[in-house]
GUMARTI-838133 format. One record per residue (C-alpha): residue number from 1; residue in three letters; x, y, z. Coordinates in nm, 4 decimals, m for minus. Example, Ala and Ser with C-alpha at 12.3 -4.5 7.8 and 13.67 -1.06 7.14 Angstrom:
2
num = 1 residu = ALA x = 1.2300 y = m0.4500 z = 0.7800
num = 2 residu = SER x = 1.3670 y = m0.1060 z = 0.7140
***
This chain:
89
num = 1 residu = UNK x = 11.8730 y = 6.4792 z = 9.0074
num = 2 residu = UNK x = 11.7979 y = 6.2207 z = 8.7626
num = 3 residu = UNK x = 12.0072 y = 5.9243 z = 8.7097
num = 4 residu = UNK x = 12.2415 y = 5.9252 z = 8.3675
num = 5 residu = UNK x = 12.1047 y = 5.5707 z = 8.2606
num = 6 residu = UNK x = 11.7877 y = 5.7972 z = 8.1411
num = 7 residu = UNK x = 11.9879 y = 5.8956 z = 7.8705
num = 8 residu = UNK x = 12.0836 y = 5.5340 z = 7.7250
num = 9 residu = UNK x = 11.7577 y = 5.5366 z = 7.5437
num = 10 residu = UNK x = 11.8459 y = 5.5315 z = 7.1798
num = 11 residu = UNK x = 11.4576 y = 5.6914 z = 7.0710
num = 12 residu = UNK x = 11.5839 y = 5.9800 z = 7.3044
num = 13 residu = UNK x = 11.8564 y = 6.0927 z = 7.0811
num = 14 residu = UNK x = 11.6527 y = 6.3462 z = 6.8655
num = 15 residu = UNK x = 11.8773 y = 6.6692 z = 6.9296
num = 16 residu = UNK x = 12.2141 y = 6.7280 z = 6.9437
num = 17 residu = UNK x = 12.2106 y = 6.7632 z = 7.3325
num = 18 residu = UNK x = 12.0485 y = 6.4384 z = 7.3436
num = 19 residu = UNK x = 12.2764 y = 6.2394 z = 7.1389
num = 20 residu = UNK x = 12.5912 y = 6.3815 z = 7.3391
num = 21 residu = UNK x = 12.4410 y = 6.2699 z = 7.6502
num = 22 residu = UNK x = 12.3840 y = 5.9308 z = 7.5496
num = 23 residu = UNK x = 12.7575 y = 5.9026 z = 7.4108
num = 24 residu = UNK x = 12.8657 y = 6.0311 z = 7.7314
num = 25 residu = UNK x = 12.6537 y = 5.7857 z = 7.9594
num = 26 residu = UNK x = 12.7250 y = 5.5299 z = 7.7053
num = 27 residu = UNK x = 13.1180 y = 5.5973 z = 7.7604
num = 28 residu = UNK x = 13.0878 y = 5.5990 z = 8.1673
num = 29 residu = UNK x = 12.8358 y = 5.2699 z = 8.1987
num = 30 residu = UNK x = 12.9869 y = 5.0246 z = 7.9298
num = 31 residu = UNK x = 13.2198 y = 4.7499 z = 8.0233
num = 32 residu = UNK x = 13.5578 y = 4.7332 z = 7.8884
num = 33 residu = UNK x = 13.4374 y = 4.5421 z = 7.5706
num = 34 residu = UNK x = 13.1774 y = 4.8056 z = 7.5317
num = 35 residu = UNK x = 12.8771 y = 4.5692 z = 7.4669
num = 36 residu = UNK x = 12.5328 y = 4.6895 z = 7.3918
num = 37 residu = UNK x = 12.2259 y = 4.4932 z = 7.4149
num = 38 residu = UNK x = 11.9069 y = 4.5879 z = 7.2377
num = 39 residu = UNK x = 11.6037 y = 4.3325 z = 7.3037
num = 40 residu = UNK x = 11.3899 y = 4.4496 z = 7.0705
num = 41 residu = UNK x = 11.5708 y = 4.5885 z = 6.7529
num = 42 residu = UNK x = 11.2535 y = 4.6613 z = 6.5557
num = 43 residu = UNK x = 11.1082 y = 4.8764 z = 6.8077
num = 44 residu = UNK x = 11.4378 y = 5.0661 z = 6.8406
num = 45 residu = UNK x = 11.4330 y = 5.1098 z = 6.4473
num = 46 residu = UNK x = 11.0935 y = 5.2349 z = 6.4696
num = 47 residu = UNK x = 11.1671 y = 5.4849 z = 6.7303
num = 48 residu = UNK x = 11.5276 y = 5.6239 z = 6.6942
num = 49 residu = UNK x = 11.6321 y = 5.8887 z = 6.4944
num = 50 residu = UNK x = 11.8216 y = 5.7888 z = 6.1428
num = 51 residu = UNK x = 12.0952 y = 5.9938 z = 6.2537
num = 52 residu = UNK x = 12.1355 y = 5.7509 z = 6.5742
num = 53 residu = UNK x = 12.1421 y = 5.4449 z = 6.3339
num = 54 residu = UNK x = 12.4142 y = 5.5875 z = 6.1342
num = 55 residu = UNK x = 12.5929 y = 5.6343 z = 6.4398
num = 56 residu = UNK x = 12.5333 y = 5.2708 z = 6.5646
num = 57 residu = UNK x = 12.6013 y = 5.1282 z = 6.2379
num = 58 residu = UNK x = 12.9660 y = 5.3052 z = 6.2697
num = 59 residu = UNK x = 12.9773 y = 5.1856 z = 6.6160
num = 60 residu = UNK x = 12.9081 y = 4.8503 z = 6.5369
num = 61 residu = UNK x = 13.1462 y = 4.8213 z = 6.1963
num = 62 residu = UNK x = 13.4408 y = 4.9785 z = 6.3775
num = 63 residu = UNK x = 13.3804 y = 4.9731 z = 6.7447
num = 64 residu = UNK x = 13.4017 y = 5.3614 z = 6.7695
num = 65 residu = UNK x = 13.2019 y = 5.5381 z = 7.0194
num = 66 residu = UNK x = 13.2734 y = 5.9059 z = 6.9144
num = 67 residu = UNK x = 13.4492 y = 6.0448 z = 6.5944
num = 68 residu = UNK x = 13.4211 y = 6.4056 z = 6.6085
num = 69 residu = UNK x = 13.4982 y = 6.4294 z = 6.2545
num = 70 residu = UNK x = 13.1657 y = 6.2738 z = 6.1612
num = 71 residu = UNK x = 12.9285 y = 6.4785 z = 6.3392
num = 72 residu = UNK x = 12.7992 y = 6.7886 z = 6.1606
num = 73 residu = UNK x = 12.5533 y = 7.0650 z = 6.3251
num = 74 residu = UNK x = 12.4424 y = 7.3336 z = 6.1326
num = 75 residu = UNK x = 12.5221 y = 7.6721 z = 6.3240
num = 76 residu = UNK x = 12.1680 y = 7.8332 z = 6.2837
num = 77 residu = UNK x = 12.0202 y = 7.5253 z = 6.4239
num = 78 residu = UNK x = 12.2201 y = 7.3742 z = 6.6683
num = 79 residu = UNK x = 12.0207 y = 7.1389 z = 6.8209
num = 80 residu = UNK x = 11.9941 y = 6.9149 z = 6.4724
num = 81 residu = UNK x = 12.2757 y = 6.6684 z = 6.3859
num = 82 residu = UNK x = 12.4104 y = 6.4820 z = 6.1103
num = 83 residu = UNK x = 12.6251 y = 6.1558 z = 6.1816
num = 84 residu = UNK x = 12.8428 y = 6.1055 z = 5.8254
num = 85 residu = UNK x = 12.8498 y = 5.7219 z = 5.8162
num = 86 residu = UNK x = 12.7129 y = 5.4947 z = 5.5457
num = 87 residu = UNK x = 12.7927 y = 5.1029 z = 5.5710
num = 88 residu = UNK x = 13.0415 y = 4.9834 z = 5.3652
num = 89 residu = UNK x = 13.2155 y = 5.3266 z = 5.2812
***
C-alpha cells in the first residue's frame, strides 16, 4: 500500500479519479481550519491542471472543499473533469 499523502500533490490531479483522491485525502489530513500551504506557487501553477486551479480559487474564496454541483464529467470520457467556478462570479 502507498501512503495517502501521495494524493496531496496538486499537479497529480489530472484525471477525475486523481482529483477525487486529492479531495478525499485533503479532507482527511487537514486541520479544523483547513489550512493549505503551497511553498512555490509558480511551480504549482505551471504544473497543476487548469481545472484544479478553478477548484483552488473556489476553495480559497468560499472555504468549500467539495461542491458536487460544480464538477462535471463527460460520460464518454469519465476521467476528464470540468470544475465550474470563476472568480467573482
